Backbone as numpy.savetxt, mean C-alpha at the origin, in Angstrom:
# Nx Ny Nz CAx CAy CAz Cx Cy Cz
5.27 -11.08 -26.91 4.11 -10.20 -26.81 3.41 -10.36 -25.46
3.16 -11.62 -25.05 2.48 -11.86 -23.79 3.32 -11.37 -22.62
4.64 -11.60 -22.69 5.53 -11.13 -21.63 5.47 -9.61 -21.54
5.41 -8.93 -22.67 5.32 -7.47 -22.66 4.05 -6.99 -21.97
2.96 -7.69 -22.19 1.70 -7.33 -21.52 1.84 -7.51 -20.02
2.48 -8.60 -19.61 2.71 -8.84 -18.18 3.63 -7.76 -17.59
4.66 -7.37 -18.34 5.58 -6.34 -17.86 4.88 -5.00 -17.68
4.10 -4.61 -18.66 3.36 -3.35 -18.56 2.38 -3.41 -17.40
1.70 -4.54 -17.25 0.75 -4.70 -16.16 1.43 -4.63 -14.80
2.61 -5.24 -14.68 3.37 -5.19 -13.42 3.80 -3.75 -13.13
4.21 -3.03 -14.16 4.59 -1.63 -13.95 3.39 -0.78 -13.55
2.26 -0.99 -14.20 1.06 -0.23 -13.85 0.64 -0.55 -12.42
0.60 -1.82 -12.07 0.18 -2.21 -10.72 1.11 -1.70 -9.65
2.41 -1.86 -9.85 3.34 -1.37 -8.83 3.36 0.16 -8.82
3.12 0.78 -9.97 3.05 2.24 -10.03 1.82 2.79 -9.32
0.68 2.13 -9.51 -0.54 2.54 -8.80 -0.34 2.37 -7.30
0.23 1.24 -6.91 0.47 0.99 -5.48 1.36 2.07 -4.88
2.50 2.31 -5.51 3.42 3.33 -5.01 2.78 4.72 -5.04
2.04 5.01 -6.09 1.42 6.33 -6.22 0.36 6.60 -5.17
-0.49 5.61 -4.94 -1.55 5.78 -3.93 -0.92 5.95 -2.55
0.03 5.08 -2.21 0.64 5.16 -0.89 1.43 6.46 -0.72
2.10 6.91 -1.78 2.84 8.17 -1.73 1.88 9.35 -1.53
0.76 9.34 -2.26 -0.23 10.42 -2.13 -0.80 10.47 -0.71
-1.06 9.32 -0.13 -1.56 9.28 1.24 -0.52 9.86 2.18
0.74 9.46 2.01 1.81 9.96 2.89 2.01 11.46 2.73
1.93 11.94 1.50 2.23 13.34 1.21 1.10 14.30 1.59
-0.13 13.89 1.38 -1.24 14.83 1.54 -2.32 14.38 2.53
-2.72 13.13 2.44 -3.83 12.67 3.28 -3.41 12.62 4.75
-2.25 12.02 5.02 -1.82 11.91 6.42 -1.68 13.26 7.12
-1.02 14.25 6.52 -0.97 15.55 7.19 -2.36 16.15 7.45
-3.27 15.93 6.53 -4.63 16.45 6.73 -5.30 15.72 7.89
-5.14 14.40 7.97 -5.74 13.64 9.06 -5.14 14.02 10.41
-3.85 14.30 10.44 -3.19 14.70 11.68 -3.67 16.07 12.16
-4.12 16.90 11.24 -4.57 18.25 11.59 -5.99 18.26 12.16
-6.67 17.15 12.09 -8.07 17.08 12.52 -8.21 16.69 13.98
-9.25 17.23 14.64 -9.57 16.71 15.97 -10.08 15.27 15.83
-10.08 14.55 16.94 -10.39 13.11 16.91 -11.70 12.78 16.20
-12.77 13.52 16.49 -14.06 13.17 15.88 -14.04 13.31 14.36
-13.43 14.38 13.86 -13.34 14.57 12.41 -12.42 13.54 11.77
-11.33 13.23 12.48 -10.41 12.20 11.97 -11.14 10.87 11.81
-11.87 10.45 12.83 -12.57 9.16 12.78 -13.56 9.16 11.62
-14.35 10.21 11.51 -15.34 10.31 10.44 -14.66 10.25 9.06
-13.60 11.03 8.88 -12.91 11.09 7.60 -12.22 9.77 7.28
-11.59 9.19 8.26 -10.91 7.90 8.07 -11.90 6.83 7.61
-13.07 6.83 8.21 -14.10 5.86 7.83 -14.53 6.06 6.37
-14.63 7.31 5.95 -15.01 7.60 4.56 -13.91 7.20 3.58
-12.68 7.51 3.92 -11.56 7.23 3.01 -11.38 5.74 2.74
-11.59 4.93 3.75 -11.34 3.50 3.61 -12.36 2.74 2.79
-13.50 3.32 2.53 -14.58 2.59 1.86 -14.17 2.00 0.51
-13.42 2.75 -0.27 -13.05 2.25 -1.60 -11.62 1.70 -1.66
-10.73 2.25 -0.84 -9.35 1.76 -0.86 -9.25 0.37 -0.25
-9.96 0.12 0.82 -9.81 -1.16 1.53 -10.10 -2.37 0.64
-11.15 -2.37 -0.17 -11.34 -3.56 -1.01 -10.48 -3.57 -2.28
-9.99 -2.41 -2.70 -9.29 -2.30 -3.98 -7.78 -2.53 -3.87
-7.15 -1.89 -2.90 -5.69 -1.94 -2.84 -5.11 -3.34 -2.63
-5.71 -4.20 -1.81 -5.15 -5.55 -1.71 -5.13 -6.28 -3.06
-6.16 -6.08 -3.86 -6.21 -6.72 -5.18 -5.09 -6.18 -6.06
-4.89 -4.89 -6.06 -3.84 -4.27 -6.88 -2.46 -4.76 -6.43
-2.21 -4.75 -5.13 -0.90 -5.14 -4.62 -0.64 -6.62 -4.89
-1.59 -7.48 -4.58 -1.37 -8.92 -4.76 -1.31 -9.33 -6.23
-2.05 -8.65 -7.09 -1.95 -8.92 -8.53 -0.57 -8.51 -9.04
-0.08 -7.37 -8.58 1.27 -6.92 -8.97 2.32 -7.90 -8.47
2.16 -8.38 -7.25 3.05 -9.40 -6.70 3.05 -10.64 -7.59
1.85 -11.12 -7.94 1.74 -12.33 -8.77 2.37 -12.12 -10.14
2.21 -10.94 -10.71 2.83 -10.65 -12.00 4.35 -10.66 -11.89
4.88 -10.11 -10.81 6.33 -10.15 -10.61 6.83 -11.58 -10.49
6.10 -12.41 -9.77 6.49 -13.82 -9.64 6.47 -14.49 -11.02
5.41 -14.25 -11.77 5.31 -14.82 -13.11 6.45 -14.35 -14.01
6.75 -13.06 -13.95 7.84 -12.52 -14.76 9.20 -13.06 -14.32
9.35 -13.33 -13.04 10.59 -13.94 -12.55 10.75 -15.35 -13.12
9.66 -16.07 -13.22 9.70 -17.42 -13.78 9.99 -17.37 -15.28
9.36 -16.42 -15.97 9.51 -16.32 -17.42 10.80 -15.59 -17.84
11.36 -14.81 -16.94 12.50 -13.96 -17.27 13.81 -14.71 -17.32
14.83 -13.94 -17.65 16.17 -14.51 -17.67 17.16 -13.47 -17.17
18.31 -13.94 -16.75 19.38 -13.06 -16.33 19.01 -12.14 -15.19
19.44 -10.88 -15.32 19.25 -9.92 -14.23 17.79 -9.53 -14.04
17.00 -9.58 -15.11 15.58 -9.21 -14.94 14.88 -10.18 -14.00
15.27 -11.43 -14.03 14.67 -12.44 -13.14 14.88 -12.04 -11.68
16.10 -11.70 -11.33 16.41 -11.31 -9.95 15.64 -10.04 -9.56
15.57 -9.07 -10.46 14.86 -7.83 -10.16 13.37 -8.08 -9.92
12.77 -8.95 -10.72 11.35 -9.27 -10.52 11.13 -10.04 -9.21
12.07 -10.91 -8.86 11.98 -11.61 -7.57 12.02 -10.60 -6.43
12.97 -9.68 -6.50 13.08 -8.66 -5.44 11.85 -7.76 -5.41
11.34 -7.40 -6.59 10.11 -6.61 -6.64 8.94 -7.34 -6.01
8.85 -8.65 -6.28 7.78 -9.46 -5.68 7.92 -9.50 -4.16
9.14 -9.66 -3.68 9.36 -9.70 -2.23 8.94 -8.38 -1.60
9.29 -7.28 -2.23 8.91 -5.97 -1.69 7.40 -5.76 -1.70
6.74 -6.19 -2.77 5.28 -6.07 -2.82 4.61 -6.98 -1.80
5.19 -8.14 -1.58 4.68 -8.99 -0.51 4.85 -8.30 0.84
5.96 -7.59 1.00 6.17 -6.80 2.22 5.11 -5.73 2.39
4.73 -5.07 1.31 3.65 -4.08 1.36 2.37 -4.74 1.87
2.07 -5.90 1.33 0.85 -6.61 1.71 0.90 -7.05 3.18
2.04 -7.56 3.62 2.17 -8.02 5.01 2.03 -6.85 5.98
2.71 -5.75 5.71 2.61 -4.57 6.58 1.17 -4.07 6.61
0.54 -4.01 5.44 -0.85 -3.55 5.38 -1.75 -4.46 6.20
-1.67 -5.76 5.94 -2.59 -6.72 6.55 -2.41 -6.85 8.06
-1.15 -6.88 8.51 -0.90 -7.15 9.92 -0.67 -5.91 10.78
-0.46 -4.76 10.15 -0.17 -3.55 10.92 -1.21 -2.46 10.71
-1.43 -2.03 9.47 -2.36 -0.94 9.22 -3.82 -1.36 9.32
-4.16 -2.51 8.76 -5.57 -2.95 8.75 -6.13 -3.12 10.17
-5.40 -3.74 11.10 -5.96 -3.83 12.46 -6.24 -2.45 13.08
-5.37 -1.49 12.82 -5.62 -0.13 13.32 -6.84 0.47 12.64
-6.98 0.23 11.33 -8.15 0.72 10.60 -9.44 0.15 11.18
-9.42 -1.13 11.51 -10.63 -1.77 12.06 -11.05 -1.12 13.37
-10.06 -0.77 14.18 -10.38 -0.10 15.45 -11.04 1.24 15.22
-10.56 1.99 14.23 -11.16 3.30 13.93 -12.56 3.13 13.35
-12.75 2.12 12.53 -14.07 1.88 11.92 -15.15 1.55 12.95
-14.74 0.99 14.07 -15.71 0.61 15.12 -16.19 1.80 15.95
-15.48 2.91 15.85 -15.82 4.08 16.67 -16.99 4.85 16.09
-17.74 5.47 16.97 -18.76 6.44 16.58 -18.07 7.80 16.62
-17.99 8.50 15.48 -17.28 9.78 15.46 -17.83 10.80 16.47
-19.08 10.66 16.82 -19.68 11.61 17.76 -19.49 11.20 19.22
-18.89 10.02 19.42 -18.68 9.52 20.79 -17.29 8.90 20.95
-16.28 9.64 20.57 -14.91 9.13 20.74 -14.60 9.15 22.23
-14.23 8.01 22.80 -13.98 7.94 24.25 -12.86 8.88 24.68
-12.97 9.41 25.88 -11.96 10.33 26.40 -10.60 9.64 26.55
-10.61 8.33 26.80 -9.35 7.60 26.99 -8.86 6.92 25.69
-9.42 7.34 24.56 -9.07 6.77 23.26 -7.58 6.98 22.97
-6.93 5.93 22.53 -5.52 6.02 22.14 -5.48 6.28 20.64
-4.99 7.44 20.27 -4.93 7.87 18.87 -3.96 6.98 18.09
-4.45 6.27 17.05 -3.58 5.37 16.29 -2.77 6.06 15.19
-2.98 7.34 14.97 -2.34 8.01 13.84 -0.82 7.92 13.83
-0.13 8.16 14.95 1.35 8.08 14.89 1.86 6.68 14.51
1.27 5.65 15.08 1.69 4.28 14.76 1.29 3.95 13.33
0.09 4.31 12.92 -0.38 4.05 11.57 0.56 4.70 10.55
0.99 5.94 10.84 1.89 6.65 9.93 3.21 5.90 9.77
3.78 5.43 10.87 5.06 4.72 10.79 4.95 3.48 9.89
3.90 2.69 10.09 3.70 1.52 9.24 3.43 1.92 7.80
2.67 2.98 7.62 2.35 3.44 6.27 3.62 3.89 5.54
4.49 4.61 6.21 5.72 5.06 5.57 6.62 3.88 5.20
6.61 2.84 6.01 7.37 1.64 5.67 6.83 1.01 4.39
5.52 0.82 4.33 4.97 0.18 3.12 5.08 1.08 1.90
5.06 2.38 2.10 5.27 3.30 0.97 6.68 3.14 0.42
7.67 3.09 1.31 9.04 2.88 0.87 9.22 1.56 0.14
8.60 0.51 0.65 8.67 -0.80 -0.01 8.03 -0.74 -1.41
6.91 -0.06 -1.52 6.20 0.05 -2.80 7.01 0.84 -3.82
7.61 1.93 -3.38 8.43 2.73 -4.30 9.65 1.93 -4.76
10.28 1.22 -3.85 11.42 0.38 -4.22 11.00 -0.70 -5.21
9.83 -1.31 -5.01 9.33 -2.33 -5.95 9.11 -1.73 -7.33
8.54 -0.55 -7.37 8.32 0.12 -8.66 9.65 0.38 -9.37
10.62 0.87 -8.64 11.93 1.12 -9.25 12.54 -0.17 -9.80
12.49 -1.24 -9.02 13.04 -2.52 -9.49 12.29 -3.03 -10.72
10.97 -2.91 -10.72 10.19 -3.33 -11.89 10.54 -2.51 -13.12
10.71 -1.21 -12.92 11.05 -0.35 -14.05 12.42 -0.71 -14.62
13.39 -0.95 -13.76 14.72 -1.34 -14.21 14.66 -2.71 -14.91
13.89 -3.64 -14.37 13.78 -4.97 -14.97 13.17 -4.89 -16.36
12.14 -4.06 -16.52 11.49 -3.92 -17.82 12.37 -3.14 -18.80
13.06 -2.12 -18.26 13.92 -1.28 -19.10 15.12 -2.04 -19.59
């Protein structure tokens, strides 16, 4: 019974992670790319207010659940949960060391005074985001197969 609760929780967490990152890649990023710099900075600052404190908790909790399930599991499910944990850790590493530093730079800007020599972080941010989205989707698939 307890293992089932952990399995469902791992699926929900990895599903939320993959879903949020997929939604950003599919809809939010194209919208941000369509904006001039001042609107992009303003919008980016608004979007991060709730995601920034929430998503690390979701990703790292899902990672911890995968580790726990790998310890409690047996056979092929153990390996799948280990791989899922590694992929979720990859999501966290890419987020923390690649996307978050770019986010911090955008948060420091005044949307009404974007410097003329400002280097737009959107192309680089997108590349890192697509990597972590792929990692999250792969983790979800592995978790689903492990539970199934």
